VEXTI-638489 format. One line per 10 residues: number of its first residue (from 1); their letters; for each residue x, y, z of N, C-alpha, C. Coordinates in nm, 2 decimals, decimal comma. Atoms other than C-alpha are relative to their C-alpha. Layout:
N
NUM> A> X Y Z X Y Z X Y Z  ... .
//
This chain:
329
1> MIIETNRHSA> 0,06 0,06 0,12 8,83 4,18 17,43 0,08 -0,10 -0,06  -0,07 0,11 0,06 8,92 3,86 17,26 0,02 0,03 -0,15  -0,02 -0,01 0,15 9,08 3,88 16,91 0,02 -0,14 -0,06  -0,01 0,13 0,06 9,03 3,58 16,69 0,07 0,01 -0,13  -0,08 0,00 0,12 9,24 3,48 16,39 -0,05 -0,11 -0,09  0,04 0,09 0,10 9,14 3,31 16,07 -0,12 -0,09 0,03  0,12 0,08 -0,04 8,79 3,21 16,18 -0,07 -0,06 -0,12  0,06 0,06 0,12 8,67 3,16 15,82 0,06 -0,13 -0,03  -0,07 0,13 0,04 8,93 2,89 15,76 -0,06 -0,11 0,08  0,06 0,10 -0,09 8,80 2,69 16,06 -0,14 -0,03 -0,03 .
11> NIMRLAEKHP> 0,14 0,02 0,03 8,44 2,75 15,97 -0,03 -0,07 -0,13  0,03 0,06 0,13 8,45 2,65 15,61 0,03 -0,15 0,00  -0,03 0,15 -0,01 8,62 2,32 15,70 -0,10 -0,07 0,08  0,10 0,07 -0,08 8,37 2,25 15,97 -0,13 -0,02 -0,08  0,12 0,02 0,08 8,08 2,31 15,73 0,02 -0,11 -0,10  -0,03 0,09 0,10 8,24 2,11 15,46 0,00 -0,15 0,05  -0,01 0,14 -0,06 8,29 1,81 15,69 -0,15 -0,05 0,01  0,14 0,04 -0,01 7,91 1,80 15,74 -0,07 -0,01 -0,13  0,07 0,00 0,13 7,82 1,86 15,38 0,10 -0,03 -0,11  -0,10 0,04 0,10 8,03 1,67 15,13 -0,02 0,06 -0,14 .
21> EILVLSADLG> 0,02 -0,06 0,13 7,87 1,85 14,83 0,06 0,14 -0,01  -0,06 -0,14 0,00 8,04 2,18 14,93 0,14 -0,01 -0,07  -0,13 -0,02 0,07 8,32 2,29 14,69 0,05 0,14 0,03  -0,06 -0,14 -0,02 8,56 2,58 14,74 0,07 0,03 -0,13  -0,06 -0,05 0,12 8,65 2,78 14,43 0,08 0,13 0,04  -0,09 -0,11 -0,03 8,94 3,02 14,45 0,05 0,07 -0,13  -0,05 -0,07 0,11 9,05 3,30 14,22 0,15 0,04 0,03  -0,14 -0,01 -0,02 9,42 3,24 14,30 0,03 0,09 0,13  -0,02 -0,08 -0,12 9,38 3,39 14,65 -0,02 -0,09 0,13  0,02 0,10 -0,11 9,40 3,08 14,88 0,04 0,05 0,14 .
31> SSCEIKEFNQ> -0,04 -0,05 -0,13 9,60 3,24 15,16 -0,07 0,13 0,04  0,06 -0,13 -0,03 9,44 3,58 15,13 -0,15 -0,02 0,04  0,14 0,02 -0,03 9,09 3,43 15,16 -0,01 -0,12 0,10  0,00 0,09 -0,11 9,18 3,18 15,44 -0,05 -0,14 -0,05  0,04 0,13 0,05 9,13 2,86 15,23 0,11 -0,09 -0,03  -0,12 0,08 0,02 9,48 2,73 15,22 -0,01 -0,14 0,07  0,01 0,12 -0,08 9,41 2,48 15,50 -0,11 -0,09 -0,06  0,10 0,08 0,07 9,09 2,37 15,31 0,06 -0,08 -0,11  -0,07 0,06 0,11 9,30 2,29 15,01 0,08 -0,12 0,04  -0,08 0,10 -0,05 9,53 2,08 15,22 -0,08 -0,12 0,05 .
41> KYPDRYLSMG> 0,08 0,11 -0,06 9,25 1,88 15,39 -0,09 -0,06 -0,11  0,09 0,05 0,10 9,01 1,85 15,09 0,05 0,04 -0,14  -0,06 -0,04 0,13 9,23 1,88 14,77 -0,10 -0,03 -0,12  0,09 0,03 0,11 8,96 1,71 14,56 -0,12 0,09 -0,01  0,12 -0,09 0,00 8,70 1,97 14,66 0,04 0,14 -0,01  -0,06 -0,13 0,01 8,92 2,27 14,60 0,03 0,03 -0,15  -0,03 -0,03 0,15 8,92 2,43 14,25 0,06 0,14 -0,01  -0,07 -0,12 0,02 9,18 2,69 14,18 -0,02 0,05 -0,14  0,05 -0,04 0,13 9,03 2,89 13,89 0,09 0,11 -0,06  -0,08 -0,10 0,05 9,31 3,14 13,85 -0,06 0,14 0,01 .
51> IAEENMVSWA> 0,05 -0,13 -0,01 9,27 3,51 13,81 -0,10 0,02 -0,12  0,10 0,01 0,11 8,96 3,46 13,59 -0,14 -0,01 0,07  0,12 0,01 -0,08 8,66 3,55 13,81 -0,13 -0,02 -0,08  0,12 0,02 0,08 8,40 3,56 13,53 -0,01 -0,15 -0,03  0,01 0,14 0,02 8,49 3,21 13,44 -0,03 -0,08 0,12  0,02 0,07 -0,13 8,49 3,10 13,80 -0,15 0,00 0,03  0,14 -0,01 -0,03 8,13 3,23 13,85 -0,08 -0,09 -0,10  0,07 0,09 0,10 8,01 3,05 13,53 0,01 -0,14 0,04  -0,03 0,14 -0,05 8,17 2,73 13,66 -0,09 -0,03 0,12  0,07 0,02 -0,12 8,00 2,78 13,99 -0,15 -0,02 -0,03 .
61> GGLAREGFRP> 0,14 0,02 0,04 7,66 2,81 13,82 -0,02 -0,14 -0,05  0,01 0,13 0,06 7,72 2,49 13,63 0,01 -0,11 0,11  -0,02 0,10 -0,11 7,84 2,30 13,94 -0,13 0,00 0,09  0,12 -0,01 -0,09 7,53 2,42 14,14 -0,11 -0,08 -0,07  0,11 0,07 0,08 7,30 2,28 13,86 0,02 -0,15 0,02  -0,03 0,15 -0,01 7,47 1,94 13,91 -0,01 -0,05 0,15  0,02 0,04 -0,14 7,40 1,94 14,29 0,11 0,03 0,09  -0,11 -0,04 -0,09 7,72 2,08 14,43 -0,04 0,13 0,06  0,02 -0,13 -0,07 7,73 2,38 14,67 0,13 0,08 -0,01  -0,12 -0,07 0,02 8,00 2,61 14,54 0,01 0,12 0,09 .
71> FIHTFAVFCY> -0,03 -0,12 -0,08 8,16 2,87 14,78 0,11 0,07 -0,07  -0,10 -0,08 0,07 8,34 3,13 14,57 0,08 0,08 0,10  -0,08 -0,08 -0,08 8,64 3,30 14,73 0,09 0,09 -0,08  -0,08 -0,10 0,06 8,80 3,62 14,62 -0,02 0,13 0,08  0,03 -0,13 -0,06 8,82 3,99 14,72 -0,14 0,05 -0,04  0,14 -0,04 0,03 8,48 4,15 14,75 -0,02 0,08 -0,13  0,01 -0,09 0,12 8,55 4,40 14,47 -0,01 -0,09 -0,12  0,00 0,08 0,12 8,60 4,11 14,23 -0,13 -0,09 0,00  0,12 0,08 -0,02 8,28 3,93 14,36 -0,12 0,06 -0,07  0,12 -0,07 0,05 8,05 4,19 14,21 0,03 0,09 -0,12 .
81> RRVLDQLEMS> -0,02 -0,10 0,10 8,21 4,45 13,99 0,05 -0,07 -0,13  -0,06 0,07 0,12 8,41 4,22 13,76 -0,09 -0,10 -0,06  0,07 0,12 0,04 8,16 3,94 13,74 -0,15 0,02 0,00  0,14 -0,03 -0,02 7,82 4,12 13,75 -0,09 -0,08 -0,10  0,08 0,07 0,10 7,69 3,97 13,42 -0,01 -0,15 0,03  0,00 0,15 -0,03 7,79 3,61 13,52 -0,08 -0,02 0,13  0,08 0,02 -0,12 7,65 3,66 13,87 -0,15 0,01 -0,02  0,14 -0,01 0,02 7,32 3,77 13,74 -0,06 -0,11 -0,09  0,06 0,09 0,10 7,27 3,54 13,44 0,03 -0,15 0,03  -0,03 0,14 -0,03 7,45 3,22 13,56 -0,04 -0,04 0,14 .
91> VAYPNLPVVF> 0,03 0,04 -0,14 7,36 3,23 13,93 -0,14 0,06 0,05  0,12 -0,06 -0,06 7,09 3,48 14,04 -0,13 -0,03 -0,08  0,12 0,02 0,08 6,85 3,45 13,74 -0,05 -0,15 0,02  0,05 0,14 -0,02 6,83 3,06 13,77 -0,01 -0,03 0,15  0,02 0,02 -0,15 6,83 3,11 14,16 0,08 -0,12 0,05  -0,08 0,11 -0,04 7,12 2,87 14,22 0,07 0,02 0,13  -0,06 -0,02 -0,13 7,28 2,81 14,56 0,15 0,01 -0,01  -0,15 -0,03 0,00 7,62 2,97 14,51 0,02 0,11 0,10  -0,03 -0,10 -0,10 7,78 3,16 14,79 0,13 0,07 -0,04  -0,11 -0,08 0,04 8,01 3,45 14,71 0,06 0,05 0,13 .
101> CGFVPGITTP> -0,07 -0,04 -0,11 8,26 3,50 14,99 0,10 0,11 -0,04  -0,07 -0,11 0,05 8,39 3,85 14,93 0,08 0,06 0,12  -0,09 -0,05 -0,11 8,69 3,95 15,15 0,04 0,14 -0,02  -0,05 -0,14 -0,02 8,83 4,29 15,26 -0,11 0,09 -0,07  0,10 -0,09 0,06 8,50 4,48 15,19 0,03 0,14 0,04  -0,01 -0,14 -0,03 8,49 4,85 15,17 0,14 0,05 0,02  -0,13 -0,06 -0,02 8,79 5,03 15,32 0,08 -0,08 0,10  -0,08 0,09 -0,08 8,92 4,73 15,51 0,13 -0,05 -0,06  -0,12 0,03 0,06 9,20 4,70 15,26 0,08 0,12 -0,03  -0,08 -0,12 0,03 9,49 4,94 15,21 0,04 0,00 -0,15 .
111> GGVTHQSTND> -0,04 0,01 0,14 9,50 4,84 14,84 -0,06 0,11 -0,09  0,05 -0,10 0,08 9,32 5,15 14,72 -0,12 -0,03 -0,08  0,13 0,01 0,07 9,03 5,20 14,48 -0,02 -0,13 -0,08  0,02 0,12 0,08 9,10 4,90 14,27 -0,04 -0,12 0,08  0,03 0,11 -0,09 9,05 4,67 14,57 -0,10 0,03 0,10  0,10 -0,04 -0,10 8,79 4,86 14,77 -0,15 -0,01 -0,06  0,14 0,02 0,04 8,43 4,74 14,73 -0,09 0,10 0,08  0,08 -0,10 -0,08 8,26 5,06 14,85 -0,14 0,03 -0,05  0,14 -0,02 0,04 7,94 5,04 14,65 -0,06 -0,13 -0,04  0,04 0,14 0,04 7,89 4,66 14,63 -0,14 -0,02 0,05 .
121> VGVLRTVPNL> 0,13 0,02 -0,05 7,58 4,66 14,85 -0,11 0,07 -0,08  0,09 -0,08 0,09 7,42 4,93 14,64 -0,03 -0,06 -0,13  0,01 0,07 0,13 7,48 4,74 14,32 -0,08 -0,13 0,02  0,05 0,13 -0,02 7,38 4,40 14,46 -0,14 -0,01 0,06  0,14 -0,01 -0,05 7,06 4,51 14,64 -0,10 0,00 -0,11  0,09 0,00 0,12 6,91 4,54 14,29 -0,01 -0,13 -0,07  0,00 0,13 0,07 6,98 4,18 14,20 -0,11 -0,09 0,06  0,10 0,09 -0,05 6,67 3,95 14,24 0,06 -0,13 0,06  -0,03 0,13 -0,06 6,70 3,64 14,46 0,12 0,00 0,09  -0,13 0,00 -0,07 7,03 3,74 14,61 -0,01 0,05 0,14 .
131> AIFDVGDATE> 0,00 -0,05 -0,14 7,07 3,76 14,99 0,14 0,06 0,02  -0,12 -0,07 -0,03 7,34 3,99 15,13 0,03 0,00 0,15  -0,04 0,00 -0,14 7,52 3,94 15,46 0,13 0,09 0,02  -0,11 -0,08 -0,03 7,77 4,18 15,62 0,04 -0,02 0,15  -0,03 0,04 -0,13 7,95 4,04 15,92 0,08 0,11 0,08  -0,06 -0,11 -0,08 8,08 4,25 16,21 0,10 -0,05 0,10  -0,10 0,05 -0,10 8,29 4,02 16,43 0,02 -0,15 -0,02  -0,03 0,14 0,01 8,42 3,67 16,49 -0,12 -0,09 0,03  0,12 0,08 -0,03 8,09 3,54 16,63 -0,08 -0,01 -0,13  0,08 0,01 0,12 7,92 3,63 16,30 0,07 -0,08 -0,11 .
141> IDSVLDLAYE> -0,07 0,08 0,10 8,20 3,48 16,09 -0,02 -0,15 0,03  0,03 0,14 -0,04 8,14 3,16 16,29 -0,13 -0,05 -0,04  0,13 0,05 0,02 7,78 3,15 16,20 -0,06 0,04 -0,14  0,06 -0,04 0,13 7,73 3,32 15,86 0,00 -0,10 -0,11  0,00 0,10 0,10 7,82 3,02 15,65 -0,12 -0,09 0,01  0,12 0,08 -0,02 7,54 2,82 15,81 -0,12 0,06 -0,05  0,12 -0,07 0,06 7,29 3,09 15,72 0,00 -0,01 -0,15  -0,02 0,00 0,14 7,43 3,10 15,37 -0,04 -0,13 -0,06  0,03 0,14 0,05 7,40 2,72 15,33 -0,15 -0,02 0,01  0,15 0,02 -0,02 7,04 2,72 15,47 -0,08 0,08 -0,09 .
151> YNGPVYIRQL> 0,08 -0,08 0,10 6,93 3,00 15,24 -0,03 -0,07 -0,13  0,02 0,08 0,12 6,97 2,76 14,95 -0,03 0,08 -0,12  0,01 -0,08 0,12 7,00 3,03 14,69 0,13 0,09 -0,01  -0,12 -0,09 0,01 7,25 3,30 14,58 0,02 0,09 0,12  -0,04 -0,08 -0,12 7,43 3,47 14,87 0,13 0,07 -0,02  -0,13 -0,08 0,00 7,69 3,75 14,89 0,03 0,03 0,14  -0,04 -0,03 -0,14 7,89 3,78 15,21 0,12 0,10 -0,01  -0,11 -0,09 -0,02 8,10 4,08 15,30 0,08 -0,05 0,12  -0,07 0,08 -0,10 8,36 3,87 15,49 0,12 0,08 0,05  -0,12 -0,05 -0,07 8,63 3,99 15,74 0,10 -0,12 0,01 .
161> RKDVPRLFDA> -0,11 0,10 0,00 8,96 3,81 15,77 0,11 0,03 0,10  -0,11 -0,01 -0,09 9,27 3,76 15,98 -0,04 0,03 0,14  0,03 -0,03 -0,14 9,26 3,93 16,32 -0,13 0,08 0,01  0,14 -0,06 -0,01 8,89 4,01 16,41 -0,04 -0,01 0,14  0,04 0,00 -0,14 8,75 4,11 16,74 -0,13 -0,08 0,02  0,12 0,07 -0,03 8,48 3,90 16,91 -0,08 0,10 0,09  0,08 -0,10 -0,07 8,23 4,18 17,00 -0,12 -0,06 0,06  0,13 0,06 -0,04 7,93 3,95 17,05 0,02 -0,13 0,07  -0,01 0,13 -0,07 7,87 3,65 17,27 0,00 -0,11 -0,10  -0,02 0,12 0,09 7,99 3,33 17,10 -0,12 -0,09 0,00 .
171> TEPMRFNRAR> 0,12 0,08 0,00 7,67 3,16 17,21 -0,12 0,06 -0,06  0,11 -0,07 0,06 7,45 3,41 17,03 0,03 0,02 -0,15  -0,05 -0,01 0,14 7,51 3,34 16,66 -0,09 0,11 -0,08  0,07 -0,09 0,10 7,40 3,57 16,37 -0,13 -0,06 -0,04  0,13 0,05 0,04 7,04 3,54 16,28 -0,04 0,06 -0,14  0,04 -0,05 0,14 6,89 3,57 15,93 -0,11 0,11 0,01  0,10 -0,11 0,01 6,71 3,91 15,87 -0,04 0,04 0,14  0,03 -0,04 -0,14 6,73 3,99 16,24 0,12 0,08 0,06  -0,11 -0,09 -0,05 6,93 4,28 16,38 0,03 -0,04 0,15  -0,05 0,03 -0,13 7,13 4,24 16,70 -0,01 0,13 0,09 .
181> VLSEGTDIAL> 0,02 -0,12 -0,09 7,02 4,48 16,98 0,11 0,01 0,10  -0,12 -0,03 -0,09 7,32 4,63 17,15 -0,03 0,09 0,11  0,05 -0,08 -0,11 7,15 4,89 17,36 -0,14 0,05 -0,03  0,14 -0,04 0,01 6,80 5,01 17,43 -0,01 0,15 0,03  0,01 -0,15 -0,03 6,70 5,38 17,42 -0,11 0,06 -0,09  0,11 -0,07 0,07 6,45 5,64 17,29 0,04 0,13 -0,06  -0,04 -0,13 0,06 6,65 5,95 17,19 0,04 -0,02 -0,14  -0,06 0,02 0,13 6,84 5,81 16,89 -0,02 -0,15 -0,04  -0,01 0,14 0,05 6,79 5,50 16,67 0,13 0,00 -0,08  -0,13 0,01 0,07 7,14 5,40 16,56 0,02 -0,14 -0,06 .
191> LSSSICTEEA> -0,01 0,13 0,07 7,19 5,13 16,30 0,14 0,00 -0,07  -0,13 0,01 0,05 7,54 5,01 16,22 0,02 -0,14 -0,06  -0,04 0,12 0,06 7,71 4,74 16,02 0,15 -0,02 -0,02  -0,14 0,03 0,03 8,04 4,57 15,95 0,10 0,06 0,11  -0,10 -0,05 -0,10 8,35 4,74 16,11 -0,04 0,12 0,07  0,05 -0,12 -0,06 8,15 5,05 16,19 -0,07 -0,03 0,13  0,07 0,04 -0,12 7,97 4,86 16,47 0,09 0,02 0,12  -0,09 -0,02 -0,11 8,27 4,86 16,69 0,02 0,14 0,04  -0,01 -0,14 -0,02 8,32 5,23 16,65 -0,13 0,06 0,06  0,13 -0,04 -0,06 7,95 5,28 16,73 -0,02 -0,04 0,14 .
201> MRATLVLAKK> 0,00 0,05 -0,14 7,98 5,07 17,04 0,09 0,09 0,09  -0,09 -0,09 -0,08 8,27 5,29 17,16 -0,07 0,13 0,03  0,07 -0,13 -0,02 8,06 5,60 17,10 -0,12 -0,01 0,10  0,12 0,01 -0,09 7,75 5,47 17,27 0,03 -0,01 0,15  -0,04 0,01 -0,14 7,93 5,39 17,59 0,03 0,13 0,06  -0,03 -0,14 -0,05 8,05 5,75 17,62 -0,13 0,08 0,00  0,12 -0,07 0,01 7,72 5,89 17,51 -0,10 -0,03 0,11  0,09 0,04 -0,11 7,53 5,69 17,77 0,04 0,08 0,13  -0,04 -0,07 -0,12 7,74 5,86 18,04 -0,04 0,15 0,00  0,05 -0,13 0,02 7,62 6,19 17,90 -0,15 0,01 0,00 .
211> GVSIQHLHVS> 0,14 0,00 -0,01 7,26 6,09 17,93 -0,08 -0,02 -0,13  0,06 0,02 0,13 7,19 6,01 17,57 -0,05 -0,15 -0,01  0,06 0,13 0,00 6,95 5,72 17,53 -0,01 -0,05 -0,15  -0,01 0,04 0,13 7,03 5,52 17,22 -0,04 -0,15 -0,02  0,04 0,13 0,05 6,86 5,22 17,05 0,10 -0,04 -0,11  -0,10 0,04 0,09 7,16 5,06 16,89 -0,02 -0,14 -0,06  0,02 0,13 0,07 7,10 4,78 16,63 0,12 -0,02 -0,09  -0,10 0,04 0,09 7,38 4,60 16,46 -0,07 -0,08 -0,11  0,07 0,06 0,11 7,25 4,50 16,11 0,10 -0,09 -0,08  -0,09 0,09 0,08 7,41 4,19 15,94 -0,07 -0,05 -0,12 .
221> TLKPFTDPQI> 0,07 0,04 0,12 7,14 4,10 15,69 -0,04 0,13 -0,08  0,04 -0,12 0,08 7,12 4,38 15,42 -0,10 -0,03 -0,11  0,11 0,04 0,09 6,89 4,19 15,19 -0,03 -0,15 0,02  0,12 -0,08 -0,01 6,62 4,09 15,26 0,01 0,10 0,11  -0,01 -0,11 -0,11 6,56 4,40 15,48 -0,14 0,03 0,05  0,14 -0,01 -0,05 6,22 4,34 15,65 -0,01 -0,03 0,15  0,00 0,03 -0,15 6,32 4,31 16,02 -0,09 0,10 0,07  0,09 -0,09 -0,07 6,03 4,46 16,22 0,07 0,08 0,11  -0,07 -0,08 -0,10 6,28 4,57 16,49 0,05 0,13 -0,05  -0,05 -0,12 0,06 6,42 4,83 16,25 -0,12 0,11 0,00 .
231> IEACKKARYG> 0,12 -0,09 0,01 6,07 4,98 16,20 -0,03 0,06 0,14  0,04 -0,05 -0,13 6,00 5,00 16,57 0,11 0,09 0,06  -0,10 -0,08 -0,05 6,34 5,15 16,65 -0,01 0,14 -0,06  0,01 -0,13 0,07 6,29 5,43 16,39 -0,12 0,07 0,06  0,12 -0,07 -0,05 5,94 5,50 16,52 0,01 0,07 0,13  0,00 -0,05 -0,14 6,03 5,55 16,88 0,12 0,10 0,02  -0,12 -0,09 -0,02 6,35 5,76 16,82 -0,05 0,15 0,01  0,05 -0,14 -0,03 6,28 6,11 16,97 0,06 0,10 -0,10  -0,07 -0,10 0,08 6,54 6,30 16,77 0,02 -0,04 -0,15  -0,02 0,05 0,14 6,59 6,08 16,46 0,08 -0,13 0,00 .
241> VITIENHTTV> -0,07 0,13 0,03 6,78 5,79 16,30 0,14 0,03 -0,06  -0,13 -0,01 0,06 7,15 5,75 16,22 0,04 -0,13 -0,05  -0,06 0,12 0,04 7,31 5,49 16,01 0,15 0,02 -0,02  -0,15 -0,01 0,02 7,69 5,42 15,99 0,05 -0,13 -0,06  -0,03 0,12 0,07 7,84 5,18 15,74 0,13 0,02 -0,08  -0,13 0,01 0,08 8,16 5,07 15,56 -0,04 -0,01 -0,15  0,06 0,00 0,14 8,01 5,17 15,22 -0,03 0,15 -0,03  0,05 -0,13 0,04 7,89 5,48 15,03 -0,13 0,02 0,07  0,13 -0,03 -0,05 7,59 5,66 15,16 -0,11 -0,02 -0,10  0,10 0,03 0,10 7,41 5,57 14,84 -0,01 -0,15 -0,02 .
251> GGLGSAVADV> 0,03 0,13 0,03 7,25 5,23 14,81 0,02 -0,11 0,11  -0,03 0,10 -0,11 7,37 5,06 15,13 -0,10 0,00 0,11  0,08 0,00 -0,12 7,24 5,04 15,48 -0,09 0,12 0,02  0,07 -0,12 -0,01 7,14 5,40 15,49 -0,12 0,01 -0,09  0,10 -0,01 0,10 6,94 5,38 15,17 -0,11 -0,11 0,04  0,10 0,10 -0,04 6,77 5,06 15,30 -0,09 0,05 0,11  0,07 -0,05 -0,11 6,67 5,23 15,62 -0,09 0,12 -0,05  0,09 -0,10 0,06 6,54 5,53 15,42 -0,12 -0,05 -0,07  0,11 0,07 0,06 6,32 5,30 15,22 -0,10 -0,04 0,11  0,09 0,04 -0,11 6,18 5,16 15,55 -0,08 0,12 0,06 .
261> IAANGIGKRL> 0,07 -0,12 -0,06 6,11 5,50 15,69 -0,11 0,06 -0,09  0,09 -0,05 0,10 5,94 5,62 15,37 -0,12 -0,09 -0,01  0,11 0,10 0,03 5,73 5,30 15,32 -0,09 -0,01 0,12  0,08 0,01 -0,12 5,61 5,31 15,68 -0,05 0,14 0,05  0,04 -0,13 -0,04 5,54 5,68 15,69 0,05 0,05 0,13  -0,06 -0,04 -0,13 5,78 5,74 15,98 0,06 0,14 -0,02  -0,04 -0,14 0,02 5,83 6,12 16,01 0,12 0,03 0,09  -0,12 -0,03 -0,08 6,18 6,11 16,15 0,12 0,04 -0,09  -0,12 -0,04 0,08 6,50 6,27 16,03 0,10 -0,12 -0,01  -0,10 0,11 0,02 6,77 6,03 15,89 0,13 0,07 -0,04 .
271> VKIGLNDTYA> -0,13 -0,04 0,02 7,14 6,10 15,90 0,08 -0,13 -0,04  -0,08 0,12 0,06 7,36 5,86 15,68 0,15 0,03 0,01  -0,14 -0,01 -0,01 7,72 5,82 15,77 0,07 -0,11 -0,08  -0,08 0,09 0,09 7,95 5,66 15,51 0,08 0,08 -0,09  -0,08 -0,07 0,10 8,16 5,75 15,21 -0,10 0,09 -0,08  0,09 -0,09 0,07 8,00 6,06 15,06 0,03 0,02 -0,14  -0,02 -0,02 0,14 8,00 6,01 14,69 0,14 0,02 -0,04  -0,14 -0,01 0,03 8,37 5,95 14,67 0,07 -0,13 0,01  -0,08 0,11 -0,01 8,63 5,69 14,62 0,10 0,02 0,11  -0,10 -0,02 -0,11 8,88 5,62 14,90 0,14 -0,03 -0,06 .
281> HGASKMYLMK> -0,14 0,04 0,05 9,26 5,60 14,86 0,05 -0,11 0,10  -0,06 0,11 -0,07 9,49 5,33 15,00 0,07 0,05 0,13  -0,07 -0,03 -0,13 9,59 5,35 15,37 -0,05 -0,10 0,10  0,05 0,09 -0,10 9,53 5,17 15,70 -0,15 0,02 0,03  0,15 0,00 -0,02 9,17 5,09 15,80 -0,04 0,12 0,10  0,04 -0,11 -0,09 9,16 5,33 16,10 0,03 0,14 -0,05  -0,03 -0,13 0,06 9,33 5,61 15,91 -0,12 0,04 -0,09  0,11 -0,03 0,09 9,06 5,58 15,64 -0,13 0,03 0,07  0,13 -0,02 -0,07 8,77 5,55 15,89 0,00 0,14 0,06  -0,01 -0,14 -0,05 8,89 5,88 16,05 -0,01 0,10 -0,11 .
291> KYGLDAMSLV> -0,01 -0,10 0,11 8,96 6,06 15,72 -0,14 0,01 -0,06  0,13 -0,01 0,07 8,62 5,97 15,57 -0,12 0,00 0,10  0,11 -0,03 -0,09 8,42 6,02 15,89 -0,08 -0,12 0,04  0,06 0,12 -0,04 8,34 5,66 15,98 0,03 -0,05 0,14  -0,05 0,04 -0,13 8,49 5,66 16,33 -0,10 0,05 0,11  0,09 -0,03 -0,12 8,34 5,70 16,68 -0,02 0,15 0,02  0,02 -0,15 -0,02 8,41 6,08 16,70 -0,09 0,06 -0,10  0,09 -0,05 0,10 8,24 6,14 16,37 -0,15 -0,03 0,03  0,13 0,03 -0,04 7,94 5,96 16,50 -0,05 0,09 0,12  0,03 -0,09 -0,11 7,94 6,16 16,82 -0,05 0,14 -0,06 .
301> SAIENLMGKK> 0,03 -0,13 0,06 7,94 6,48 16,61 -0,14 0,00 -0,07  0,13 0,01 0,07 7,65 6,36 16,40 -0,12 -0,01 0,10  0,10 0,01 -0,10 7,45 6,28 16,71 -0,02 0,14 0,07  0,02 -0,14 -0,06 7,52 6,63 16,86 -0,08 0,09 -0,10  0,07 -0,09 0,10 7,40 6,79 16,53 -0,15 -0,04 0,00  0,14 0,04 0,01 7,09 6,58 16,53 -0,08 0,04 0,12  0,06 -0,04 -0,12 7,01 6,66 16,89 0,00 0,15 0,02  0,00 -0,15 -0,01 7,10 7,03 16,85 0,07 0,05 0,12  -0,07 -0,05 -0,12 7,34 7,05 17,14 0,14 -0,07 0,01  -0,13 0,06 -0,02 7,70 6,99 17,23 0,01 -0,08 0,13 .
311> LGIEEEDLEE> 0,00 0,10 -0,11 7,78 6,70 17,47 0,13 0,00 0,07  -0,13 -0,01 -0,07 8,14 6,79 17,56 0,08 -0,12 0,00  -0,08 0,12 0,02 8,29 6,47 17,43 0,12 0,02 -0,08  -0,12 -0,02 0,07 8,65 6,47 17,32 0,06 -0,13 -0,04  -0,06 0,12 0,05 8,87 6,22 17,14 0,06 -0,08 0,11  -0,06 0,07 -0,11 9,04 6,14 17,47 -0,10 -0,08 0,07  0,10 0,08 -0,06 8,71 6,02 17,61 -0,03 -0,13 -0,07  0,02 0,12 0,08 8,67 5,78 17,33 0,12 -0,10 0,00  -0,11 0,09 0,00 9,02 5,65 17,35 0,00 -0,09 0,13  0,01 0,08 -0,13 8,94 5,53 17,71 -0,08 -0,13 -0,02 .
321> VRFVDYTAV> 0,08 0,12 0,03 8,70 5,28 17,56 0,03 -0,07 -0,13  -0,04 0,07 0,12 8,89 5,17 17,26 0,01 -0,15 0,02  -0,01 0,14 -0,02 8,85 4,80 17,21 0,13 -0,06 -0,06  -0,11 0,06 0,07 9,13 4,73 16,96 0,09 0,11 -0,05  -0,10 -0,09 0,06 9,45 4,91 16,86 0,02 -0,04 -0,14  0,00 0,05 0,13 9,40 4,88 16,49 0,13 0,02 -0,07  -0,11 -0,02 0,10 9,67 4,83 16,23 -0,07 -0,04 -0,13  0,05 0,03 0,14 9,62 4,78 15,85 -0,02 -0,15 0,00  0,03 0,14 0,02 9,45 4,45 15,77 0,06 -0,05 -0,13 .
//
């Protein structure tokens, strides 16, 4: 597997070269959000707003009214929790084209609860006009900014940074409100997002050898959530539906899928894997994924429980198909 580095840096500069109205706003996190090179190349289009995110969002709303396309850069937790009033009143209510690039989402940071955006999707799904994207690999980082620009309204991106795997074909970019089909099957409908997709891919490779037929969809658009593929996958799942996400089990991907199942009268059991009504502490990404049950082995256990039988899969079997030896991001 190929590991890519600093893909957002290259992508924002590529897009800005095509669109001179793009401005980058930073909350004193240039290096941490991969925009240091942008500042060097386009110093007149780079606004360092200091550690004052509420002010930065208000500025972004005003700049958007004047015809600019502001791309806000900070950690994801500061993109929604600290600035929610400004996000709603200065950007979402007037439906302005401001892009919130939120880095280190969920438990991808060792910074602990003050830096972990583990309920951001649940909060922001309630905000009118706002689209929500959750990237899963380098291919989606390469294409998500184009989708955000084309949306021409408020967008929140759960962005990955630094060393990121390329799980998907570079010639097949992320599509708006369209899940990526990673495997076809009829026993289980598995929907994953963000960093959990790689763990889900590891699990499905081993499960396939055990004869489990899985329809695996990687979901990168969390709002809107009207992809007909998701409805069809849930309908044909023999045993039921499983979601796995880098978020709490309340309000995120699992809740969105629950809404779809209820609205369409699909009589299938749903198992949601995520943080279970808890905050996480600071540690490496893979330690936290294992501790809070977001890893491949936890997914295998959930599938065994849903199917009502043991499959004889051990941790050693999953290690054989590990894509990346993770360290803290």
